C-alpha positions as CSV (number, residue, x, y, z in Angstrom):
1,M,71.4,65.4,120.5
2,Q,75.2,65.4,119.8
3,R,74.5,67.2,116.5
4,Y,72.5,69.9,118.2
5,G,75.1,70.2,121.0
6,C,77.8,70.9,118.4
7,L,75.6,73.5,116.8
8,L,75.2,75.1,120.2
9,V,79.0,75.2,120.7
10,A,79.4,76.8,117.2
11,A,76.4,79.1,117.1
12,V,75.8,80.2,120.7
13,I,79.2,80.5,122.3
14,L,80.9,82.0,119.3
15,G,77.9,84.2,118.6
16,S,78.6,86.5,115.6
17,F,82.4,85.9,115.4
18,I,83.8,86.6,112.0
19,G,87.2,85.3,111.0
20,P,90.0,87.7,110.0
21,G,90.0,86.9,106.3
22,N,91.8,89.6,104.3
23,S,90.7,92.5,106.5
24,V,92.6,95.7,106.9
25,Y,93.1,98.2,109.7
26,V,90.4,100.8,110.0
27,P,91.1,104.0,112.1
28,L,88.8,104.3,115.1
29,P,86.7,107.4,115.8
30,A,88.7,110.0,117.6
31,R,87.2,109.4,121.1
32,F,88.0,105.7,120.8
33,A,91.4,106.0,119.1
34,D,94.6,104.4,120.2
35,H,96.4,106.3,123.0
36,C,99.6,105.5,124.9
37,I,99.5,107.0,128.4
38,I,103.3,107.2,128.4
39,D,102.8,110.3,126.2
40,D,101.1,111.9,129.1
41,G,103.7,111.0,131.7
42,V,101.0,109.0,133.5
43,D,101.8,106.0,135.8
44,L,98.7,103.9,136.6
45,Y,100.7,101.1,138.2
46,K,99.8,100.7,141.9
47,P,101.3,97.5,143.3
48,E,98.9,97.6,146.2
49,L,96.0,96.8,143.8
50,Q,97.3,93.2,143.5
51,Y,95.9,92.6,147.0
52,Q,92.4,92.9,145.7
53,I,92.9,89.4,144.3
54,P,92.8,86.6,146.9
55,W,95.2,83.7,147.0
56,F,94.1,80.1,147.4
57,T,95.9,76.8,147.6
58,V,95.2,73.8,145.3
59,N,96.9,70.7,146.7
60,L,97.8,68.3,144.0
61,D,98.2,65.6,146.6
62,D,94.4,65.8,147.4
63,D,91.8,63.8,145.6
64,P,90.8,65.8,142.5
65,Y,87.2,65.9,143.6
66,V,88.0,68.1,146.6
67,R,90.8,70.3,145.1
68,F,88.7,73.2,144.0
69,Q,85.8,72.9,146.5
70,E,86.9,75.7,148.7
71,I,87.0,78.2,145.8
72,A,83.8,76.8,144.4
73,T,82.0,77.2,147.7
74,I,83.1,80.8,148.2
75,Y,82.3,81.8,144.6
76,K,79.3,79.6,144.0
77,A,76.9,82.6,143.6
78,N,79.3,84.2,141.1
79,I,79.6,81.0,139.1
80,K,75.8,80.6,139.1
81,D,75.3,84.2,138.0
82,L,77.8,83.8,135.1
83,I,76.0,80.6,133.9
84,Q,72.7,82.5,134.1
85,V,74.1,85.1,131.8
86,I,75.0,82.4,129.3
87,K,71.5,80.8,129.7
88,D,69.9,84.2,129.0
89,L,71.9,84.5,125.8
90,I,71.1,80.9,124.7
91,L,67.4,80.8,125.2
92,P,66.3,83.6,122.8
93,I,68.3,81.8,120.0
94,I,67.6,78.2,120.9
95,P,64.5,77.7,123.0
96,D,65.5,74.2,123.9
97,G,69.0,75.4,124.8
98,L,68.9,74.3,128.5
99,Q,67.9,70.8,127.6
100,I,70.7,70.6,125.1
101,V,73.2,72.0,127.6
102,H,72.2,69.4,130.2
103,S,72.2,66.5,127.8
104,F,75.1,67.4,125.5
105,F,77.5,68.9,128.1
106,G,76.6,66.2,130.6
107,G,77.6,63.7,128.0
108,I,80.9,65.5,127.5
109,E,81.6,65.2,131.2
110,Q,81.8,61.4,130.9
111,L,84.5,61.8,128.2
112,L,86.8,64.2,130.0
113,P,90.1,62.8,131.3
114,N,91.0,62.9,134.9
115,P,91.9,64.8,137.0
116,Y,89.8,67.4,135.2
117,R,86.6,65.3,135.2
118,D,86.6,64.7,139.0
119,E,87.7,68.3,139.6
120,I,84.7,69.6,137.6
121,R,82.4,67.2,139.4
122,G,83.7,68.5,142.7
123,I,83.1,72.1,141.7
124,A,79.6,71.3,140.5
125,D,78.7,69.7,143.8
126,A,80.3,72.5,145.9
127,A,78.5,75.2,143.9
128,E,75.2,73.2,143.9
129,M,75.0,73.2,140.2
130,D,74.4,70.7,137.4
131,V,77.7,69.3,136.3
132,S,76.8,70.0,132.6
133,E,76.8,73.7,133.4
134,V,80.2,73.6,134.9
135,V,81.5,71.7,131.9
136,L,80.1,74.4,129.6
137,Y,81.8,77.0,131.8
138,N,85.1,75.2,131.4
139,I,84.8,74.8,127.7
140,F,83.8,78.2,126.4
141,Y,87.2,79.7,127.4
142,E,88.8,77.2,125.0
143,I,87.1,78.8,122.1
144,F,87.7,82.5,122.0
145,T,89.7,85.0,123.9
146,V,91.3,88.3,122.9
147,C,94.7,88.9,124.5
148,T,98.0,90.8,124.4
149,S,101.2,89.1,125.8
150,I,104.4,91.0,126.3
151,I,107.9,89.8,127.1
152,A,110.5,92.5,127.7
153,Q,114.1,92.8,128.8
154,D,115.4,95.8,130.7
155,A,118.8,97.4,130.3
156,T,120.4,94.9,132.7
157,G,119.0,91.9,130.9
158,H,116.2,91.2,133.4
159,I,113.1,89.5,131.9
160,Y,109.5,90.5,132.6
161,H,106.4,88.7,131.2
162,A,102.9,90.2,131.2
163,R,99.5,89.9,129.6
164,N,96.1,91.4,129.3
165,L,93.3,88.8,129.3
166,D,90.3,90.1,127.4
167,F,87.2,87.9,127.4
168,G,83.5,88.2,126.6
169,L,83.3,89.4,123.0
170,F,79.7,89.1,121.6
171,L,78.5,87.7,124.9
172,G,75.9,90.2,126.0
173,W,76.4,94.0,125.7
174,N,75.1,95.9,128.7
175,A,73.7,99.1,127.2
176,T,73.5,100.8,130.6
177,T,77.0,100.2,131.8
178,H,78.5,100.1,128.3
179,D,80.3,96.9,129.1
180,W,80.2,93.2,128.1
181,L,78.1,91.2,130.6
182,I,80.5,88.3,130.7
183,S,83.5,90.6,131.3
184,Q,81.6,92.3,134.1
185,H,81.0,89.0,135.9
186,L,84.5,87.6,135.3
187,R,86.2,90.6,137.0
188,K,84.5,89.4,140.2
189,M,85.8,85.9,139.9
190,V,89.6,86.3,139.4
191,V,91.7,84.4,141.9
192,N,95.4,83.6,142.3
193,I,96.4,80.0,143.1
194,N,99.4,78.4,144.7
195,W,99.6,74.8,143.3
196,V,101.2,72.6,146.0
197,R,102.7,69.2,146.0
198,N,104.5,67.5,148.9
199,G,104.0,70.6,151.0
200,K,105.9,72.8,148.5
201,I,104.7,75.3,145.9
202,V,105.2,73.8,142.4
203,F,103.9,76.8,140.5
204,V,101.5,79.7,140.6
205,S,98.7,80.9,138.3
206,N,95.7,83.1,138.2
207,N,92.3,81.6,137.3
208,F,88.6,82.4,137.2
209,A,86.9,80.7,140.1
210,G,85.5,77.3,139.1
211,F,87.8,77.1,136.0
212,V,90.4,74.3,136.2
213,G,92.6,75.2,133.2
214,I,95.3,77.9,133.1
215,Y,96.0,80.8,130.8
216,N,99.0,82.2,132.7
217,G,101.5,80.6,135.1
218,M,104.9,80.9,136.6
219,K,107.4,78.3,137.8
220,K,109.8,80.3,139.9
221,G,113.4,80.1,138.6
222,A,112.4,78.1,135.6
223,F,109.9,79.6,133.2
224,T,106.7,81.6,132.7
225,V,104.0,80.9,130.1
226,T,100.9,82.6,128.7
227,A,98.4,81.2,126.2
228,N,96.9,83.4,123.6
229,E,94.1,82.3,121.2
230,R,95.3,82.3,117.6
231,F,92.6,83.7,115.4
232,D,91.4,81.3,112.8
233,A,88.3,81.4,110.6
234,L,87.2,78.0,111.9
235,G,87.9,78.7,115.5
236,G,88.7,76.5,118.4
237,Y,85.3,74.8,118.5
238,V,86.2,72.7,115.5
239,G,89.0,71.0,117.4
240,I,86.6,70.3,120.3
241,I,84.0,68.8,117.9
242,R,86.7,66.7,116.3
243,W,87.7,65.5,119.7
244,L,84.1,64.7,120.6
245,V,83.6,62.5,117.5
246,G,86.9,60.7,118.0
247,L,89.0,62.3,115.2
248,E,91.5,63.8,117.6
249,P,91.4,61.6,120.7
250,E,94.9,62.6,121.9
251,G,94.4,66.3,121.4
252,R,94.9,68.5,124.4
253,W,92.7,71.4,125.4
254,M,94.6,74.7,125.3
255,T,94.4,75.7,129.0
256,W,94.8,72.1,130.2
257,L,98.1,71.7,128.3
258,T,99.3,74.9,129.9
259,R,98.5,73.5,133.3
260,E,100.0,70.1,132.4
261,T,103.3,71.8,131.4
262,L,103.5,73.7,134.6
263,E,102.7,70.6,136.7
264,Q,105.1,68.2,135.0
265,K,108.0,70.1,133.4
266,N,110.8,71.6,135.4
267,T,112.9,73.5,132.8
268,Y,112.4,75.9,129.9
269,A,113.7,73.3,127.5
270,E,111.3,70.6,128.8
271,A,108.4,73.1,128.6
272,L,109.3,74.2,125.1
273,E,109.5,70.7,123.8
274,H,106.2,69.7,125.4
275,L,104.3,72.7,124.2
276,S,105.8,72.5,120.7
277,N,105.2,68.8,120.1
278,T,101.8,68.1,121.8
279,E,98.7,67.9,119.6
280,M,96.3,70.8,120.5
281,L,92.6,71.1,119.9
282,S,92.5,74.9,119.7
283,P,94.6,77.3,117.6
284,V,96.9,78.9,120.1
285,Y,100.2,80.8,120.7
286,Y,102.2,79.8,123.8
287,I,104.4,82.6,124.9
288,L,107.2,81.1,127.0
289,T,110.1,82.8,128.8
290,L,113.4,81.3,130.0
291,N,114.6,82.4,133.4
292,G,117.2,85.1,133.2
293,T,117.8,85.4,129.4
294,I,116.2,86.7,126.3
295,Q,115.7,83.2,124.9
296,N,111.9,83.6,124.7
297,Q,109.6,82.1,122.2
298,T,106.1,82.2,120.9
299,I,105.2,78.7,119.9
300,S,104.0,78.3,116.7
301,M,104.8,81.8,115.6
302,H,107.3,84.3,116.8
303,E,106.3,87.9,116.4
304,D,109.8,89.4,116.5
305,D,110.4,93.1,117.2
306,P,113.3,94.6,115.2
307,Y,114.6,96.3,118.4
308,G,115.3,92.8,119.9
309,W,114.5,93.6,123.5
310,Y,110.8,92.7,123.6
311,L,108.2,90.5,122.1
312,L,104.6,91.4,121.7
313,Q,102.0,88.8,120.7
314,T,98.3,89.4,120.2
315,N,96.0,87.0,118.3
316,Y,97.4,87.1,114.8
317,D,100.3,85.6,112.8
318,P,102.9,88.3,112.3
319,N,102.5,88.4,108.5
320,D,98.7,88.5,108.6
321,E,96.4,91.5,108.5
322,V,94.6,92.1,111.7
323,L,90.9,91.5,112.2
324,F,88.7,94.3,110.9
325,L,88.6,97.0,113.5
326,D,90.9,95.2,115.8
327,D,94.5,96.3,115.8
328,R,96.0,96.0,119.2
329,R,99.3,95.0,117.7
330,T,100.3,98.4,116.1
331,P,99.5,100.6,119.2
332,G,101.2,98.0,121.4
333,H,104.4,98.2,119.4
334,S,104.2,102.0,119.3
335,C,103.7,102.3,123.1
336,M,106.5,99.8,123.9
337,R,109.0,101.8,121.8
338,K,107.9,105.0,123.6
339,L,108.5,103.1,126.9
340,G,112.0,102.2,125.9
341,K,114.2,99.4,127.2
342,E,115.5,101.6,130.1
343,N,112.0,101.9,131.6
344,V,111.0,98.2,131.3
345,G,109.6,96.8,134.6
346,F,106.3,96.0,136.1
347,A,105.3,99.6,136.1
348,G,106.3,100.3,132.5
349,I,104.7,97.2,131.0
350,F,101.6,97.7,133.1
351,N,101.2,101.2,131.6
352,V,101.6,99.9,128.1
353,L,98.9,97.4,128.7
354,S,96.7,100.1,130.3
355,S,96.8,102.1,127.1
356,K,94.1,102.0,124.4
357,T,93.4,99.8,122.6
358,N,95.3,97.1,124.4
359,L,93.0,98.2,127.2
360,N,89.5,97.9,126.0
361,K,86.0,97.0,127.2
362,L,86.9,93.2,127.2
363,T,89.9,93.5,129.5
364,T,89.4,91.7,132.8
365,Y,92.9,91.8,134.3
366,T,96.6,92.3,133.7
367,V,99.1,89.7,135.1
368,L,102.7,90.6,135.7
369,M,105.4,87.9,136.2
370,D,109.1,87.9,137.1
371,T,110.4,84.3,137.4
372,N,113.8,85.5,138.6
373,E,112.4,87.2,141.6
374,G,109.3,85.0,142.0
375,K,107.0,87.9,141.7
376,F,103.5,87.3,140.4
377,E,100.9,90.1,140.4
378,T,97.3,90.1,139.1
379,I,95.6,93.5,138.9
380,L,91.9,93.9,137.8
381,Q,91.4,96.1,134.7
382,E,88.5,97.8,133.1
383,C,88.2,100.6,130.6
384,P,85.4,103.1,131.6
385,G,84.2,105.8,129.4
386,D,84.9,106.0,125.7
387,C,86.8,102.7,125.1
388,W,86.7,100.5,122.1
389,G,84.6,97.3,122.6
390,W,87.5,94.9,121.9
C-alpha cells in the first residue's frame, strides 16, 4: 500500500506538472499579456479589504489537540468541500484512490512529529473528518505552489515585505467560471492568526483554515519571512517519499520549518542561521527580512536587483530560464521599476502584485508586512476575465 500511496502523491497531487528544463519565455496572446497597472495610474489598494479576513488566536500553551479546533469547527464545511474536490480529481484516475488515501495517509499520521500530529488529529475530530484526509490536506501544500515575494525599501530606508500566494495549478479547471477549483475553494478559507504564548503575541501569520504550517509570518520588530517553492523537475514529493522510507528522518517540511522558526527564533540572525542550516524535504526559497535595514536575503538563492532597493523572487533560480509559458519574474521587475523607490509602500507593492501576470487565475491572496510598524494585512485576490492560468 505504501508503494501505491507514493504513486498517489506523485501522480495525483502533482497532476501533469512538467519541470522547467531548458524552457524559454513565450509571449502570451495579447488579451492575456503582461500588464502593469501603474502605467494606467490605477490604485487598487483598499486597506479596508483586509477586514474581510478574520483573525483567530492559536494559544501555544494549549494542548496541541485543541489549538485549531475553533477554526476547524467554523470552517469544517469548507474543509470538507475542498477535500471532496480532491477526491473528485483522484477517483477518475485511481478508482481505489479513497482506500489508498485512508490507508496510506492514515499511516503517515502515525509518523508525524508533535505538535503537528495532535493538531491534525484535533482538526479532524472538530471537522468530523477522517484524519487521513486532513493529513492529505496538510501535505499537498508542501509539493507545489506558484508564488511571487517582494522585499522593497522606500526612500527613507523603510522595509516592506509582500507576496502573492498562487495555488491550485492542474487541480481542476472550472470551465464555467474559468478558474481553478482548488483556488476557488481556498479563497474562502484564508484566515489570520495571532500565535500567543504566556498571554502575549509571539508572531502573526495567515493560513488556510485547517492547515497547521505557515507560508508567511511576521515577528514584530524582529523579522518577516515568506516561503516560495523552488521549481525542481523532481518536485517536493520526492523529499516526502524519502522521509517516509527513512532516508531523511531529520528533514523538515517546508511550512513547518517556517512555523518553527517564527516560534523559536527571536532575531534575524537566529532565523537566518536556522533556515540556512536545517535539512528540508522540499526545494524552497525562504525570503527573510531584517527589521529596519536592507539586509534581506533569499535562502538558498538571492535574486538580486541591480537597482539595489528591492528583491523579487518567484520560483526559479536567478540564472535559470523560466518555466515554459510562466514568466512572472520579467513583468514583476518591469513593474517594480515603474513603481520606483519613491512610491514603495503597501499601496505601491500591492499594485505591482495586482498586475498581470503576477496576478493570475491561481492567485488566492496578497499579504503585506511591515515589521517595524507591526502591520500585517491579508487581502483576497482573484483575476477575473482574460487572465493567464498561472
